[in-house]
N, C-alpha and C positions, 0 to 999 in steps of 0.2 A: 530216329524217326519212329513214328507210331506204327501199329500193326497195319494200318491202311496202306502203308508203303510197300507191303510185301508183294503186291501185284506188280510193282515196278522192278522187283529184283531180277526176274528173268530177262526183261528187255535191257536192263542196265548191264547185266553180264554179257549179253550179246554185243552191246555197244563197246564194252570194255575189251572183249575179244577182238572186235573189229579194229580197235585202236592198237592193240598189242601184237596179235599174232602175225598179220602180214608184215609189219615193219620189223619185228624182232627176227622173223625168218630171214629177211633180206640182210639185216645187219650181221646176224650170225654167219650167214653164208659168205658175206663179203669181208667181214672184219673180225670175226671170232667173238669171244665173250670177255676178253680181258680188258677191253677199254670201256669202262663203266659209262663214261659220258656219251659214247656213241650209242650204247644200248638205249639211252633215254631219248634218242632221236626217233625211236620206233613209231610213236604216234604220228609224227610228221610224215614219215615214209608211208605209213598206213593210209593217211589221208589222201596222199597222191594215188596210191593203189586203188582205193575205193572209188575216187572220182574217175580214174582212167578205166577201171573195170566197168563202171556204169556207162561210160561213153562207148566202150568197145562192145559191150554185150549185144545191143540191138544190131550192130553191124554184122555180127555173125549169127544172128537169129536166136540169141539166148535171152530168156527172161531175166529180169533183175533179181538176183538171189545170191546166196553164198557161193554158188558154183563159179560164176565169172570172177569173183574175188579170189577164189582158190587158184584158178588158172593164171591170172595175172601175177599173183604172188609167186607161183612156181617159176614163171618166166623171169620175173625180176630177180628172184633168188639165184637162178642159174647165171644170169648176167653178172650179178655181184660176185658169184664164185669164180667166174672166168676172169674178172678184173683182179680178183685177189691172187689168182694163180699167176697172172701177168706181172703183178708187183713183186711176187716172190715171197720167200719166208720173211716174216716180221718177228723181230725179237722184242716182244712186249712182256714185261714182267707181270706176274699174277698180282691182282690188287690185294692190298693188305686186308686181313679179316676185319679190322676195325673200320676200314673204309667201306667194305661191303655192308657191314651191319649198320653203319651210319646212313648209307645210301638207302637201303631197303627200309629201315626204320623211319627215316625222315620222309621218304616218299609215302609210305603207308599212313603215317600220321597226317601229312598234308592232305592226302586223298580223303581221309575220314573227316577232317575238319571241313574241307570244301564241300563234300557231299552233304554234310549236315547243313551248312550255310545255304546251299542251293535248294535243298529239300524244304527248308524253312521259307525261302523266297517263293517257291512254287506252290506252297500251301498244301497241295494234295497231288496225288499222282496224275490226275487228269486236269489239273489246273490250266486254265486258258489265259494267256496274256491279254489284258483288256486294252490292247494297243492296235494301231492302224495296220502295221505290216503282218500282224498275226493272221489276218485273213488270208493273204496270199500264201504265206509259208505253210500253214496247216493244210490248206487246200492243195498246194503243190505236192506235199508229201502224200496225201490221199491219191492225187492224180498219178504219181509215180507207182504207188502200190497197185492201183486198179489197172493200169496199163502195163505193168511189169517193165517199166522203162524209166530210169532215172538219169538218162543222158542229159548233158548240158545243152544239147540241141533239141531236146524234147520238153523238158519241164517248164521252159519259159512260155509254153502255150497257154498257161493259166493267166498270163498277163501280156500275151502277144509280143514276147521278146525272143528273137531267134536263137540267141545263145545266152544262157544264164548259168553262172558259176554253180556247179552242182555238188560241191564238197559236202555241205551240211545236209542237203536234201538226200544225197545218196546214203549217208549214214542213218538219218532218221527213217527213211523208207525201208532200208535194209532191216532195221530193228523191228519195224512194224510188220514187214513181210515174213520175217523169220519166226516171230513169236505170236503173231496174230492178235496182239493187243490193240486197243483203239489208238488212233493217230495221236490223240492228246497225250496218252501215257507214253507212247513211243518217243514223242518229241521231248518230253520232260526227262525221260531216262537217258536219251542221247545227250541232252544238254548237261545233265549231271556228269556224264562220262567226259564230256568236253572240258568242263570246269574242274573236275576232280582227278582226271587221269592225264589228258593231253597237256593241260596247262602246267601243273607242277612238274611233270616229266620234262617239258620243254625248258622250264626255268632251270632245272638241274643240269640239263644238257648244255645250256649256255654258260652256266657258272663253271662247269668242269672244263669246257672249251677254253674259257678265258683264264681260269685260275688253277686248273689241274685237278686231278682226282685226289682231293684232300678232304678231310672231314669237315673243316669249317665251311668252305664254300658249298659243299653238298648239303649240309644241314641248314645253313643260313638261307640258301635259295629255296629249299623246300618249305621252310617256315614262312619266309616272306611271301611266297605265292598265296598264302592264306589271308594276308593282312590288308587287302585293299578293296575299297568299295568301287573304285573306278574300273577295275577288272578282276574277275569276270562278271560281277553282279550287275554293273551298270548296263552292259549290252544285253543282258537278259531281261531288263525291265524297260529300257528306252527303245522306242522304234516299232516293233521289237527287232533287234539286229542279230538274228540267229546266225546267218552266214558269216557276218563280220566277227561274231564271237568265236566261231570255230577257227577262222583264219588267224585271228589274233592269238588264240590259245597256242598255236604252233609257231607263231612268229619268232619267239626266242630261238627256236631250233634253226630257223633260217639264218639268223645272225651267227649262231654257232657254226653252221655249215660254211658260211663265208670265212670265218676265222680258221677253220680246219684247212680250207683251201690256201689261205695265206701261209699257214705253218708247213704245208706239204712241201717236200723237196724231191726233185727228180720228176722226169716226164710221166712215168707210170703212176707215181703217187699223186701227182697233180691231176692227172686225168681221172683217176678214181675219185678224188675229192671234188672235182668239177662235176662229175656225174651225180655224186651225192647231193651237191648243192642244187643241181638242176631238178632232181627228184623232189627235194624238200620244197624248193620255191614253186614247183608246179603244184604241189599240194596246197601251198599257201595261196597261190593265185587262183586255183580252182575253188578255194574257199571264198575269197573276196579279192578283187583286183587292188583295192586300196591297201590291203595288207601286204601285197607284193610290192607296192610302191614304198611302203614303210621299210620293208627289208632292204630294198634297193637304196633308199636314202641312208639308212643306218650303216649298212654294209659297205656301200661305195665310199661313204665319208671316212669310215675306218681305214679302208684300203688306201685311199688317197693320202690320208695322214701318214700311214706307215710307209708308203712309197716315197713321199717327200722326206720323211725323217731318215729313211735309209740312204737316200741320195745325199742328204746333208752330211751324214756320218761318213760315207765313203769318199765324197768329194771327187769321185771319178767322173769325167765328162760323159763317158759311155753310159754310166749308171743314171746320170741326169737325163740323158736323151731317152733311154728306155723307160725309166720310171715316170718321167714327165709325160711321155706319149701315152702310157697306160692311164695315168691320172686324167689327162685331157680327154681321152676316149670315154672314161667312166663319167666324167662331168657332162660331156656332150650327149651321151646316151641318156643321162638323167634328164637333161633339158628337153630332149625329144619326147621321151615317154611321159613327162609331166605335161607337155603340150598336147599330146594326143589323148591324154586321160582326163581332159577337162569335162566337167559335168555341165549340164544345161543351165541357162540363166535362171529359169523358174525354180529349179531344184536346188540351187546353191545360194539362196537368199538368207541363210542363217546369219544373224547379226551378232555383234558383241553384247555381252551382258554385264560386264564389269570393267574396271579400269585396268590399264596395263600393269600397274604396280600390284594390284590384287591378283591378277592372273599369274604374275611372276611368283608371288609368294605361295599361291596354291600349288604351282607346278614344282617348286623347289621342295616343298614339304610333302609332295605326293598326295595332296588332299584337295583335288579339284571339285568343282560343283558345290562348294561350301561344306564338304564333309569335314567333320572334326578330325584333328590330327591324332595319330597314335604315337605317343612320345618315343617309344622304342624305335619305330620306323624312322621318324624324323631325326633322331639322334644318329642312327646308323648312316643315313644319307648325308648328314652334315659332316660326319667324320670321314666318309668316303670322299666327299668333295674336297675337304682339307688335304687328304692324302694325295689326291690328284694334283692339287695346286703345288704341294711340296715335292712331288715326284713327276716330272714332265713325261717320263716313260709310261706313266699310268694314264695319260690323257686319253689315249685311244679307247680305254674302257668307259670313259664318260661321254664320248662323242654321241652315241645314240640318245642319251639323256639330254644333252644340250640341244640336239635337234628336236626331240619331242617337246621339250620345254618351249623352244622358239615357236613351233607350230601351234601349240596350245595357246600361248600368249597372243600370237597373231590372230587366231580365230576368236578367242573369247575376250580379248582386251584391246583390239584396235578397230578402227572404223571400217565400214563396208567398202568405202571408196579407196582403201589402201591398196595400191598396185601390188606391193609385195605380198600382202595377205591373199589377194585374189589369185596370184600365180601359185603360191606355195600350198595353200590349203584348199583350193577349189576341188581337187580330186576327192576330198572328203566332204564335199558339199558345203565347205566352210562351216562345218558343224563341230562345235567345241565338244560335244558329247563323244563323238567318235575319236577325236584327238585326245580327250581326257583319258580314254581307255588305253592309249599308247604310253602314258606316263609310267604306270607300274612296270610295263614290259621293259622299257628303257631304263627305268630307275632302279630296278632290283639289282643289276650288276654293281651299281654304285653303292647301294646299301650293303651288298655282300662284301665289297671292298672295305667298307667301314667295319664290318664284322671281323674280317681278316686282320685289319689294322689293330683293332682292340684286342683280339686274341693274341696276336703276336707280341703286342706291347705288354699284356698281362703275363704271358709266358716268360718273357725276358725279365720282367720284374720278379717273378717267382723264382727263376733260376738264380738271379743275382742275390736274393735274400734267402736262398736255400729252403724254400717252403716245403713241408712234408708232402709226399705224393698224395696222401689222402685229402689234404686241403685242396690241392690242385684239381683232383677228380671231382670233389664236391662243388668246387667253384664252377667247373665245366658243366656239371649237371644243372646247377641253378641257372647258368647262362643259357643252356639249351631250353629249359622251361620258360625262361623269360622271353626268348626270341619267338618261341611257339605261341606265346600269349598274344601275339599280334592278331591271331585268328579270332580272338574275342575282344579285340581292341575297339575303341569307339568309332574309328574310321569305318570298319567293316560292319559293325553291328547297326550303326545308324543307317547305312546305305541298304542293308538287308531289310531293315524295318520299312524303309521307304519303298523298296522294290516289291515287297510282299503286297503292298497295296495295289500294284499293277496286276496282280493275279486274283484279287478278291472278287468273288462272285456274290453280288448283293442285288437287292431290288433296284438299285440305281447304277449298276456297273455300266461303264461307257459303251463297251462293245456288245456284251452279252449279259443279260440279267438272269436271275434265278429262274424266273418264269420262262424266258426265252430258251434257256438251256434245257429245261424240262420238256418243252414242246419239241425241240430238236431231237431229244433222246427217244421220243415216241414215234418218230417218222417211219421207222420200219414197221410199225403197227398200224399207222394211220394212212399210209400212202403205198401204192404198189411199187414194185421194184423198177418199173418203167417210167415212173413219174419224172417230169421236168418242172422244177420249181423256179418261179420268178420271185423277185423281192428286191428291196432296196439294200444293196450291199453295204452301204455306210452304216446301217443299223445292225449288222451282224447276220442277216438272213443267208448270206453266202456260205456261212459255216454249216448249213444244211448238208453240204457236200462232205466236209471233213468229219463232222460229228454225227450227222444223221444218215450218211451213206446214200444220199439221193442226189441225182444230177441237178445242177443249177444252171441258169442261163448265164449268170455272171459270177465267175470264181474270184474276181478281184474288183476293187473299185475302179481301177484303170484298165484300159485295154480297148481294142477295136470292137465297135458295136455295129451290127447291121442296121439298116434303116428301120426295119421292123422292130428290132430290140430297142432302139432309141425312141421310137414312137410309143412303145408300150411303157417305157420308163416314164414318159411324160403324160400318157393318156389312158393307162389301164383302168383307172377308176371311172372312166367315161364309157365303159363297156355296154351299159344299158341304153345309152343314147347315141352312140357313134358306131355304125356298122363296120367302120374301118378297123376298130379294135379287135373284133372277133376274127376278121380276116388276117390280121397280123398274128393273133394267137395261134391260128391254124398253121400259118406258114412257119412260125418259130417252133411250134409243137408244145407250147406250155400247157401243163395240165393242172398245176396248183400255184398258189401264190401265198407267201408268208408276209404278214403285216406286223412289224415290230414297232409301229408308231414312228414318231419323228426324231426321237432321241438317237443320236449317232455317236460314233466312236470319239469324235472331238467335242461332244456335248455342245455343238454349234449348229443350229438348224439351218444356217445359211450355207453350210458346206455341202449339202446334198439336195439342192433344189432341182437338179437335173433328174431326180427320181421322184418328184412330187406325185406323179401319177400312181405310185405304188403304196403310198402312205395313207393311213386312216381310211381304210376300206370298210364298207358296210355289207351285210347280207343283202342279196338281191336275186333277181332272176338268174344272173350269171355267176354269182358268188355264193357257193354253198359252204357254210361253216362246218368244217370237218373236226377241228380240235381247237381248244383254246386253253391258255394258262395265264390267269391275270389279264393283262392287256395284250398279250401276245396271241395272235390268231393265225390259223391255217385255213385257207379256203381252197375248195376245188372249183375250177372254172367249168361251168356247165353251159349247155345250150349253144355252143359254137360249132 
């Protein structure tokens, strides 16, 4: 990154600490330091602590800051320690030095690669996503900072939602509050931490849970986390789906926690594993509900498979009754939560865009949305699938990938009227973008299995032919470099280039143009601190709140409007001829209006006709031009 990014270093370090310190404190207190895989669950545990602290803080009269995070961390660590004492002494061997080096080195390499990828996508520290949802997310972070409240029961006020999952907003607002940087910088720094720290750590946690603390799965999972356009890059450019991105980044940790629960033996150990699973899934659910659904789908399916396999292996009637009952309960609960998690008709009209065969091919090769394939990744996935076919005991490791593939194929390759499609993918708005992002999450374990298969086969071949140790070491180094090359493979570089366009600030940017951004940056000079600014939110004027630091009438395109606010949306331009306009202005308290013309975030003039009264204003008796930049103008409302 260039020198311009130095401003983002302090907020990135705060975000990194927020992801690492709370979670690692709890893991160390409850499990010690010898289980490497568990240590990499720290970001997921931290996400839960951040969201919970943000919810709890206003209940006890605390402002949102590091302090409530510290308090909740101490309480959680104490509980974890007590659970550990209940379980009793654990005889866990120290990890081998080679494993520790591979883990730390692999994670740091992945973190560096992902940070560079996302820095390139965001273009600059204060880069703004030129997408629809950027309006509400940036303004909500500003709202949390100004009110000192990032609770899930508070932040939804920006769009009139009584409960809004607050995982991402609690992180971004904590970064902004702690460092004092602009909201835009805090958001990008937090997002880099999500993609470069939480995501590879969670991938490592899942690989070690499934395959053990071994060098190959540790390195392979770290490397593969850098090689996909579908995640994390896609969710940072489409939507823009920031909360989804945070929840998906820790989703692998949720699958890992499910597997740790399955492996646990004894009441005490299972209780502790269940608590860990509850904490991790709470963090995921408070990031985004559909990520929780994904964890449930992947984890429950794995458990059902193992329960049935165990019953078949033992052939005991009692085992069939117990395991069958648990499996039936898991499936029943799944049907119920899928039913209650349905999204509204108007919000879930995303249709297919390719054939079923094309969708299946993209999913299997982990290259959705027509991204080019990276040969190394595709080869590892194919080898992993072959290994699963040849070894039925390995099927469980492929179940999440099979489910993710099925959902992506249904959403992107089957018709809107398909009943199965509507039931299965509706909680994701039937949106193939959100489901495409699940493919790397579920596919990496299969690719890691492919890497393990290749390494074990190569090692056996080397031993059989008595290869010199130096050749074996050199071959391992080359293999490591090759697998880390996926971070600059065509799949990720093409998607990064496309995503960068979503952050480009130009004269014709969809949400915010160069001229409009310049005008917003001067609001602290051109308007008093008490100003209340009106404007057409579809054109980016609402970002006067997040970027300009001035209160706006509408913080989001959607939300409840008073009769006066709706009247002004349609008739403000008639202020010189209609006395009702001035009366409404006085009741609402509007002092200024931003006019950014008719170009809106969707580049579609028909999508914001409900705000026609705010567009294309002229100087008049009641509109005093205060500032302008190109076609962007700021008026003071006078004479009312």
